[in-house]
C-alpha positions as CSV (number, residue, x, y, z in Angstrom):
1,M,-4.9,-34.9,17.8
2,I,-7.5,-33.0,15.7
3,I,-6.8,-29.7,17.6
4,Q,-3.1,-30.0,16.9
5,N,-3.8,-30.5,13.2
6,I,-6.0,-27.4,13.0
7,K,-3.1,-25.3,14.0
8,Y,-1.1,-26.4,11.0
9,I,-3.9,-25.8,8.4
10,N,-2.8,-22.2,8.1
11,Y,0.7,-23.2,7.2
12,I,-0.5,-25.8,4.7
13,A,-2.9,-23.3,3.1
14,N,0.0,-20.8,2.7
15,L,2.1,-23.5,1.1
16,F,-0.4,-23.7,-1.8
17,L,-1.9,-20.2,-1.9
18,V,1.2,-18.1,-2.0
19,P,2.8,-19.8,-5.0
20,L,-0.5,-19.8,-6.8
21,F,-0.9,-16.1,-6.1
22,I,2.6,-15.3,-7.3
23,Y,2.0,-17.3,-10.5
24,L,-1.3,-15.6,-11.2
25,L,0.1,-12.2,-10.6
26,G,3.1,-13.0,-12.8
27,S,0.9,-14.2,-15.7
28,L,-1.1,-11.0,-15.9
29,N,-0.5,-8.7,-18.9
30,I,0.6,-5.5,-17.1
31,E,0.1,-3.2,-20.1
32,K,-3.6,-4.1,-20.5
33,S,-4.5,-4.3,-16.8
34,K,-5.9,-0.9,-15.7
35,V,-5.9,-2.1,-12.1
36,L,-2.2,-2.8,-12.0
37,L,-1.4,0.4,-13.9
38,K,-3.3,2.3,-11.2
39,L,-1.6,0.4,-8.4
40,S,1.8,1.2,-10.0
41,E,1.3,4.8,-9.0
42,Y,1.5,3.8,-5.3
43,T,4.4,1.3,-5.4
44,T,7.1,3.4,-3.9
45,G,4.9,4.7,-1.1
46,V,3.6,1.2,-0.3
47,W,7.1,-0.1,-0.2
48,L,8.1,2.7,2.2
49,I,5.0,2.6,4.4
50,H,4.1,-1.1,4.8
51,S,6.9,-1.9,7.2
52,F,5.4,0.6,9.7
53,F,2.2,-1.4,9.7
54,C,4.0,-4.8,9.9
55,Y,6.8,-4.2,12.4
56,Y,6.4,-1.0,14.4
57,Y,3.0,0.6,15.0
58,F,0.0,-1.4,13.9
59,K,0.9,-5.0,14.4
60,E,-2.5,-5.9,15.8
61,I,-4.4,-4.3,13.0
62,T,-2.1,-5.7,10.3
63,F,-2.3,-9.3,11.4
64,M,-6.0,-9.4,12.0
65,P,-6.5,-11.8,9.1
66,K,-5.3,-15.3,9.7
67,Y,-4.0,-16.3,6.3
68,S,-1.0,-14.7,4.6
69,I,-2.8,-13.9,1.4
70,L,-5.4,-11.9,3.3
71,I,-2.7,-10.2,5.3
72,F,-0.9,-9.3,2.1
73,I,-4.1,-7.8,0.6
74,W,-4.9,-6.0,3.9
75,I,-1.4,-4.4,4.2
76,T,-1.6,-3.4,0.6
77,V,-5.0,-1.7,1.1
78,L,-3.9,0.1,4.3
79,S,-0.7,1.2,2.7
80,I,-2.5,2.6,-0.4
81,I,-4.9,4.5,1.8
82,V,-2.1,6.1,3.7
83,V,-0.1,6.9,0.6
84,E,-3.2,8.5,-0.9
85,I,-3.6,10.7,2.2
86,I,0.0,11.7,2.1
87,N,-0.2,12.5,-1.6
88,R,-3.2,14.7,-1.0
89,I,-1.5,16.5,1.9
90,K,1.6,16.9,-0.3
91,K,-0.4,18.3,-3.2
92,Y,-2.2,20.7,-0.9
93,L,1.1,22.0,0.7
94,L,2.8,22.4,-2.7
95,F,-0.2,24.2,-4.1
96,Y,-0.3,26.5,-1.1
97,H,3.5,27.0,-1.2
98,F,3.5,28.0,-4.9
99,R,0.4,30.2,-4.5
100,C,2.3,32.1,-1.7
101,I,5.4,32.4,-3.9
102,S,3.5,33.6,-6.9
103,R,1.8,36.3,-4.7
104,F,5.1,37.3,-3.3
105,E,6.6,37.6,-6.8
106,K,3.7,39.7,-7.9
107,V,4.2,42.1,-5.0
108,I,7.9,42.4,-5.8
109,E,7.2,43.0,-9.5
110,S,4.7,45.7,-8.8
111,K,7.2,47.7,-6.8
C-alpha cells in the first residue's frame, strides 16, 4: 500500500507546485526584474527549440528530473543554451558575410 502511494506523490506535488509557480511568476514586476528582461531576449528561440528536447531528440535528457517544475527549469536552461549557441553562430556568419560583401564592394569601387 505504501509503495502505491509513493507513485502518486509526484502528481500530488505537481498539483500544488505548478499553480504556485504560475502565481509567483505572474506577480513579478517585469519592468524591474533584470533576470526576466534578460530571459525575454530568448523567448522566441526557446519557444521554437523546446519541442525538440521534449518530443523528438532528447527525451531521456529532458525528463531526467522527476518533478514537473524541475523539468520546466531544465528545459528552459537547455533551450537557452542552444539559443545562445545559435545566436553566436548566426552573428559570426552575418559578420563574415558582411565582411566579404564590403571587401567585394571595395574591389568593385577601385576598378
